[in-house]
SEVEX-677201 format. One line per 4 residues: their letters; for each residue x, y, z of N, C-alpha, C. Coordinates in steps of 0.02 Angstrom, whole numbers, plus 50000, padded with zeros to 5 digits. Example, Ala and Ser with C-alpha at 12.3 -4.5 7.8 and 13.67 -1.06 7.14 Angstrom:
as = 50660:49716:50390:50615:49775:50390:50660:49835:50390; 50642:49888:50354:50684:49947:50357:50645:50002:50394
This chain:
mefl = 50041:49940:50000:50000:50000:50000:50043:50064:50000; 50097:50056:50039:50142:50113:50044:50170:50131:49975; 50181:50078:49933:50208:50089:49864:50159:50125:49821; 50095:50105:49825:50043:50138:49783:50035:50210:49803
knhy = 50041:50223:49869:50034:50292:49891:50091:50336:49864; 50150:50305:49866:50207:50345:49845:50210:50353:49769; 50184:50305:49729:50189:50307:49655:50121:50311:49621; 50071:50337:49653:50004:50340:49625:50002:50383:49563
eklv = 50034:50439:49566:50032:50487:49509:50066:50457:49448; 50122:50420:49459:50157:50390:49402:50115:50337:49368; 50078:50297:49410:50036:50245:49380:49979:50276:49339; 49949:50329:49363:49895:50362:49325:49921:50390:49260
lgvi = 49981:50422:49264:50011:50449:49203:50026:50395:49152; 50051:50337:49175:50067:50282:49129:50005:50255:49096; 49950:50248:49134:49888:50224:49104:49863:50272:49051; 49869:50337:49066:49846:50387:49016:49887:50384:48952
vigl = 49953:50377:48959:49997:50373:48900:49980:50312:48858; 49972:50254:48893:49954:50193:48857:49888:50202:48820; 49839:50234:48852:49774:50244:48821:49780:50289:48759; 49824:50341:48766:49833:50385:48707:49865:50348:48649
vvaa = 49914:50306:48664:49947:50268:48610:49896:50222:48576; 49857:50187:48617:49807:50141:48588:49757:50181:48546; 49736:50239:48570:49688:50279:48533:49717:50303:48467; 49782:50324:48469:49814:50347:48407:49818:50292:48356
vmvs = 49837:50231:48378:49841:50175:48332:49772:50159:48302; 49720:50159:48341:49653:50144:48317:49629:50198:48267; 49644:50262:48282:49622:50315:48236:49657:50308:48169; 49723:50292:48171:49761:50283:48108:49733:50226:48067
mqae = 49718:50170:48100:49691:50112:48064:49622:50128:48034; 49582:50164:48072:49515:50182:48048:49519:50230:47987; 49567:50277:47989:49576:50325:47934:49596:50289:47869; 49641:50239:47873:49662:50202:47814:49604:50163:47784
svge = 49562:50135:47828:49505:50096:47804:49455:50140:47768; 49442:50200:47797:49395:50246:47765:49421:50270:47697; 49487:50283:47691:49518:50305:47628:49510:50253:47574; 49521:50190:47590:49514:50137:47540:49442:50131:47516
eeva = 49394:50139:47562:49323:50135:47543:49304:50193:47496; 49331:50254:47510:49315:50311:47468:49345:50302:47398; 49406:50278:47393:49437:50268:47328:49399:50216:47288; 49379:50163:47321:49339:50111:47287:49271:50138:47266
gfgy = 49244:50186:47302:49179:50215:47286:49179:50256:47223; 49235:50288:47206:49239:50327:47144:49239:50284:47082; 49255:50223:47084:49253:50176:47027:49305:50190:46975; 49365:50209:46993:49418:50221:46943:49434:50157:46906
etka = 49447:50163:46840:49468:50106:46800:49538:50120:46772; 49575:50069:46761:49644:50076:46739:49648:50090:46664; 49597:50068:46622:49598:50076:46549:49549:50131:46528; 49571:50175:46479:49528:50229:46454:49477:50201:46404
qpvd = 49417:50230:46404:49364:50210:46358:49380:50238:46288; 49367:50200:46232:49379:50226:46163:49332:50285:46147; 49359:50334:46109:49320:50394:46090:49278:50379:46027; 49216:50397:46027:49171:50386:45970:49182:50441:45918
istn = 49213:50423:45860:49226:50471:45806:49186:50454:45744; 49131:50417:45753:49091:50396:45696:49063:50456:45657; 49043:50509:45693:49016:50568:45659:49071:50604:45619; 49131:50604:45646:49187:50635:45609:49202:50597:45545
llal = 49202:50530:45550:49215:50489:45490:49160:50498:45438; 49098:50505:45461:49042:50515:45414:49049:50582:45378; 49069:50635:45415:49079:50700:45384:49136:50698:45334; 49190:50662:45350:49247:50656:45304:49227:50619:45241
erft = 49186:50567:45248:49164:50529:45190:49120:50572:45145; 49075:50612:45174:49032:50655:45135:49073:50708:45099; 49126:50732:45130:49169:50782:45098:49208:50751:45040; 49233:50689:45051:49272:50656:44999:49229:50639:44938
nsak = 49168:50616:44951:49123:50595:44897:49069:50646:44884; 49086:50709:44892:49036:50762:44883:49013:50767:44811; 48952:50787:44800:48924:50793:44733:48955:50854:44698; 48966:50848:44632:48994:50902:44592:48937:50947:44568
lnfe = 48946:51011:44576:48895:51059:44556:48906:51079:44483; 48852:51083:44447:48854:51103:44377:48818:51170:44369; 48856:51222:44356:48828:51289:44348:48824:51309:44274; 48832:51261:44229:48832:51277:44158:48764:51259:44127
eghy = 48765:51214:44079:48706:51198:44041:48653:51167:44086; 48591:51190:44079:48536:51163:44118:48529:51193:44187; 48573:51238:44207:48570:51269:44273:48549:51342:44264; 48493:51360:44294:48463:51425:44279:48481:51480:44330
lfnp = 48525:51465:44378:48545:51516:44425:48591:51567:44391; 48641:51541:44355:48688:51584:44320:48673:51587:44245; 48628:51544:44221:48609:51544:44151:48533:51548:44145; 48504:51606:44159:48431:51611:44159:48402:51597:44090
diwr = 48345:51564:44091:48311:51549:44028:48279:51612:43998; 48273:51612:43933:48245:51670:43898:48177:51652:43868; 48131:51698:43875:48064:51689:43845:48055:51744:43792; 48028:51724:43735:48017:51772:43681:47946:51763:43654
rrpd = 47910:51819:43644:47842:51816:43619:47841:51816:43543; 47804:51769:43515:47796:51766:43442:47744:51818:43420; 47742:51833:43356:47691:51880:43331:47620:51857:43346; 47607:51791:43350:47540:51767:43364:47523:51768:43439
gsfi = 47569:51792:43481:47557:51797:43552:47583:51739:43593; 47601:51685:43561:47628:51628:43598:47700:51641:43616; 47726:51600:43664:47794:51610:43688:47838:51553:43663; 47901:51570:43656:47952:51521:43638:48009:51526:43687
tged = 48036:51468:43708:48089:51468:43758:48129:51404:43751; 48176:51395:43797:48215:51333:43798:48263:51328:43740; 48269:51267:43714:48318:51254:43661:48297:51282:43593; 48235:51308:43588:48214:51340:43526:48245:51409:43517
lgpk = 48273:51436:43572:48306:51501:43569:48382:51492:43572; 48417:51540:43544:48489:51538:43547:48518:51488:43497; 48582:51472:43503:48616:51428:43455:48584:51360:43447; 48556:51333:43501:48526:51266:43495:48462:51266:43453
gvki = 48434:51324:43442:48374:51328:43400:48389:51333:43326; 48453:51335:43308:48473:51338:43238:48467:51269:43207; 48437:51265:43149:48430:51202:43113:48472:51205:43049; 48507:51151:43035:48547:51146:42974:48504:51118:42918
keil = 48492:51157:42867:48453:51133:42810:48496:51091:42764; 48557:51113:42751:48603:51074:42709:48674:51099:42717; 48721:51055:42705:48792:51071:42703:48818:51048:42635; 48850:51094:42599:48873:51080:42532:48949:51087:42529
plvf = 48983:51042:42492:49055:51047:42485:49074:51099:42433; 49130:51132:42444:49160:51177:42395:49221:51142:42366; 49215:51122:42303:49266:51081:42271:49309:51125:42225; 49374:51110:42225:49416:51142:42175:49461:51088:42145
svkf = 49482:51101:42083:49527:51054:42049:49580:51093:42012; 49638:51061:42003:49693:51091:41967:49719:51040:41917; 49737:51063:41857:49760:51020:41804:49823:51049:41773; 49874:51006:41764:49935:51027:41731:49924:51022:41655
ldtg = 49922:51081:41623:49906:51083:41552:49967:51074:41508; 50015:51119:41515:50071:51116:41467:50128:51159:41493; 50182:51157:41456:50242:51196:41472:50249:51252:41421; 50265:51311:41444:50277:51368:41401:50343:51399:41419
ssss = 50363:51447:41382:50427:51480:41397:50421:51554:41380; 50463:51591:41413:50469:51663:41398:50542:51679:41392; 50556:51742:41382:50626:51762:41373:50667:51751:41436; 50633:51751:41494:50671:51747:41557:50669:51678:41589
strf = 50613:51640:41582:50608:51576:41616:50555:51532:41584; 50556:51469:41605:50505:51422:41583:50445:51427:41629; 50386:51428:41600:50325:51434:41640:50279:51375:41624; 50233:51363:41670:50191:51304:41665:50118:51325:41671
amqi = 50077:51300:41627:50006:51319:41625:49966:51272:41671; 49931:51302:41720:49891:51264:41768:49818:51288:41762; 49773:51241:41752:49702:51257:41748:49669:51245:41816; 49635:51296:41842:49602:51292:41908:49527:51299:41899
vrvn = 49490:51252:41929:49417:51253:41927:49391:51255:41998; 49347:51303:42011:49318:51310:42078:49242:51306:42074; 49213:51267:42122:49141:51266:42130:49125:51313:42188; 49090:51367:42172:49076:51419:42222:49008:51408:42256
apda = 48995:51451:42304:48931:51447:42340:48873:51464:42293; 48815:51432:42303:48757:51446:42260:48736:51519:42265; 48708:51545:42210:48685:51614:42210:48613:51617:42235; 48582:51675:42230:48515:51685:42255:48464:51639:42221
rgtt = 48477:51619:42159:48431:51575:42124:48445:51501:42138; 48496:51488:42179:48512:51419:42195:48559:51387:42146; 48583:51425:42098:48630:51399:42049:48700:51397:42078; 48735:51342:42067:48803:51335:42092:48851:51357:42038
ptsm = 48880:51416:42043:48925:51440:41990:48993:51405:41993; 49021:51395:41935:49087:51364:41929:49133:51412:41892; 49191:51425:41922:49239:51470:41890:49299:51429:41866; 49324:51447:41806:49382:51414:41778:49432:51466:41755
stvm = 49495:51454:41772:49546:51501:41752:49611:51463:41738; 49653:51492:41696:49717:51463:41680:49772:51513:41700; 49820:51489:41739:49873:51532:41764:49940:51503:41741; 49986:51547:41727:50054:51528:41708:50099:51538:41770
msvg = 50136:51486:41788:50176:51488:41849:50246:51463:41835; 50294:51491:41872:50363:51467:41872:50375:51431:41939; 50429:51394:41942:50446:51359:42004:50456:51412:42059; 50421:51402:42116:50424:51449:42171:50364:51495:42174
dend = 50326:51501:42120:50266:51542:42121:50211:51509:42163; 50167:51550:42190:50112:51524:42231:50051:51569:42225; 49993:51541:42241:49931:51579:42245:49896:51559:42310; 49831:51575:42315:49796:51560:42378:49780:51487:42386
lfkl = 49793:51445:42334:49777:51374:42337:49838:51330:42345; 49891:51344:42307:49949:51300:42308:50012:51338:42287; 50068:51304:42296:50133:51331:42276:50166:51280:42229; 50197:51304:42175:50233:51260:42129:50303:51249:42156
levr = 50314:51188:42182:50378:51172:42215:50432:51152:42166; 50414:51108:42117:50467:51077:42077:50437:51050:42012; 50480:51042:41961:50460:51009:41899:50510:50952:41885; 50485:50899:41854:50527:50842:41839:50513:50816:41769
pvda = 50566:50797:41732:50636:50818:41742:50645:50891:41724; 50698:50921:41745:50707:50993:41736:50715:51010:41662; 50750:50969:41624:50764:50987:41555:50703:50976:41510; 50660:50929:41527:50599:50916:41487:50543:50898:41535
pkev = 50513:50947:41569:50464:50933:41622:50404:50892:41597; 50389:50839:41634:50330:50798:41620:50282:50796:41680; 50305:50820:41738:50262:50822:41796:50282:50879:41842; 50235:50900:41882:50247:50956:41929:50230:50933:42000
llem = 50263:50963:42049:50249:50951:42120:50218:51014:42149; 50157:51007:42177:50121:51063:42206:50112:51052:42281; 50118:51106:42319:50105:51102:42391:50042:51141:42406; 49991:51106:42433:49928:51138:42449:49937:51186:42508
kkda = 49908:51246:42503:49916:51297:42555:49878:51279:42618; 49823:51242:42612:49780:51230:42671:49812:51183:42721; 49844:51130:42698:49872:51080:42744:49941:51056:42725; 49975:51090:42678:50043:51073:42657:50048:51005:42623
qvvt = 49992:50980:42598:49994:50917:42561:50031:50927:42495; 50076:50880:42479:50115:50884:42417:50082:50837:42366; 50068:50865:42307:50034:50828:42254:50078:50826:42192; 50083:50768:42161:50120:50761:42099:50071:50754:42041
lakg = 50078:50797:41991:50033:50796:41934:50072:50786:41869; 50053:50735:41831:50082:50727:41765:50043:50772:41716; 50072:50783:41658:50039:50826:41609:49972:50797:41589; 49920:50839:41595:49852:50818:41580:49815:50788:41639
qvfe = 49848:50776:41695:49816:50746:41754:49781:50799:41795; 49725:50779:41828:49685:50825:41868:49687:50802:41942; 49697:50851:41986:49692:50838:42058:49631:50877:42084; 49588:50842:42121:49526:50872:42146:49521:50860:42221
ridg = 49496:50910:42256:49486:50903:42329:49431:50951:42352; 49406:50936:42411:49357:50981:42443:49395:51035:42480; 49382:51097:42461:49418:51153:42489:49383:51182:42550; 49323:51160:42564:49285:51186:42621:49211:51169:42613
yian = 49170:51197:42657:49098:51184:42655:49060:51249:42666; 48999:51249:42643:48952:51303:42659:48890:51271:42688; 48856:51307:42731:48795:51281:42763:48738:51331:42754; 48679:51304:42744:48618:51344:42744:48579:51328:42807
lryd = 48564:51381:42845:48535:51372:42912:48466:51404:42916; 48427:51379:42964:48360:51406:42977:48354:51419:43052; 48328:51479:43070:48317:51497:43140:48245:51519:43149; 48203:51472:43171:48131:51484:43176:48113:51537:43228
aenr = 48153:51544:43281:48136:51591:43335:48130:51662:43309; 48169:51680:43258:48166:51747:43229:48146:51745:43156; 48123:51686:43134:48100:51677:43065:48152:51701:43015; 48213:51675:43023:48269:51698:42980:48305:51639:42949
nfnn = 48333:51651:42890:48376:51603:42856:48446:51632:42851; 48496:51589:42859:48565:51608:42850:48593:51562:42795; 48606:51591:42738:48629:51551:42681:48703:51562:42667; 48733:51510:42638:48804:51513:42618:48850:51531:42676
vrel = 48837:51502:42733:48878:51515:42793:48942:51473:42787; 48998:51505:42796:49063:51471:42792:49096:51470:42861; 49150:51432:42865:49190:51433:42926:49217:51503:42938; 49214:51525:43001:49233:51592:43024:49182:51645:43008
stit = 49125:51626:42976:49070:51674:42968:49037:51687:43035; 48999:51742:43040:48963:51758:43101:48888:51764:43086; 48847:51744:43133:48775:51753:43129:48752:51782:43195; 48698:51822:43193:48673:51855:43253:48608:51822:43275
llge = 48607:51799:43338:48548:51766:43367:48529:51803:43430; 48468:51830:43432:48443:51867:43490:48491:51924:43509; 48519:51956:43458:48564:52012:43470:48634:51993:43489; 48650:51929:43493:48717:51907:43511:48751:51876:43451
tnrv = 48815:51894:43442:48853:51869:43385:48881:51800:43401; 48873:51754:43353:48901:51687:43359:48944:51674:43297; 49003:51645:43309:49050:51632:43255:49052:51558:43239; 49054:51542:43175:49061:51473:43153:49136:51455:43157
vtlt = 49154:51414:43207:49224:51397:43217:49243:51331:43184; 49193:51289:43171:49206:51224:43137:49147:51209:43091; 49163:51189:43030:49112:51170:42982:49138:51111:42941; 49107:51053:42950:49126:50993:42913:49064:50968:42876
snel = 49072:50909:42845:49016:50881:42807:48957:50860:42851; 48967:50852:42915:48912:50830:42959:48909:50866:43025; 48942:50923:43030:48943:50957:43095:48958:51031:43086; 48925:51072:43129:48938:51144:43131:48943:51164:43205
vlln = 48996:51201:43221:49007:51222:43291:49004:51298:43294; 48960:51324:43337:48953:51396:43348:48986:51415:43413; 49020:51473:43414:49052:51499:43474:49025:51568:43488; 49002:51578:43550:48981:51645:43572:49041:51677:43606
patt = 49074:51726:43574:49135:51756:43604:49122:51788:43672; 49061:51811:43684:49047:51846:43747:49046:51798:43806; 49022:51737:43794:49016:51687:43848:49065:51629:43840; 49100:51626:43783:49145:51570:43765:49109:51503:43764
lktt = 49042:51505:43757:49003:51444:43755:49001:51418:43683; 49017:51353:43675:49015:51322:43609:48953:51277:43604; 48923:51279:43545:48864:51238:43531:48877:51198:43468; 48870:51132:43474:48883:51088:43417:48816:51065:43386
lkyn = 48809:51076:43321:48749:51056:43285:48768:51001:43237; 48731:50946:43240:48744:50889:43196:48699:50892:43135; 48725:50866:43080:48688:50865:43017:48690:50796:42987; 48631:50770:42972:48624:50706:42939:48592:50717:42872
aap = 48632:50709:42820:48607:50721:42752:48555:50668:42734; 48503:50690:42699:48452:50642:42677:48482:50591:42629; 48464:50527:42637:48492:50476:42592:48468:50486:42520
């Protein structure tokens, strides 16, 4: 008893210290347990979820395969259609107006021929007689005039149709070599031989929208449709191409000759 009296305070202090240590250990253990429960409650995952880019891929596909816009023929935003009133009060529009309304009545060839006639001479040089025949455009009566002329030429001479390149043999010429001006074709003609070719075409056209005829139209000729000038840039036996210089629009008209 005497010991307890003398050391009572020390025993109480020791019990308190032990209690504090036990309490600290228990609080620490409880704090770790609560932290683990909170972390588990948030549901963190170690792997990231894939991003949905399906809408982006769809937009890219639509851009890659986008439709092409046509602002030319058949599109009336930049090419408004024209309406024209006829004398009877009715209207005409669409392909009946402008270059597409032009109808080809006929296309005729313009033929020319050249014939080596004979050899002549002058005081200065030897000359050669060439006969030229041209079939011209029909006149107002529909008659197709033919012109014939004979020209004397020396080697090196030329006209609007051909150039005399050479004669063979030089001492006693029996044939001539001609170079055509249109396409540089070289032609050999013996004396009395005829060379014939189509030198171009003429077309007779009808335009119902303005009740007009265009006759004897040649390549590079111009015709006026609805106040706009159109140039014939190509004319063959079965085709005529019109160009509007103001719009650079070309219109091709086909021709099928009656059998």
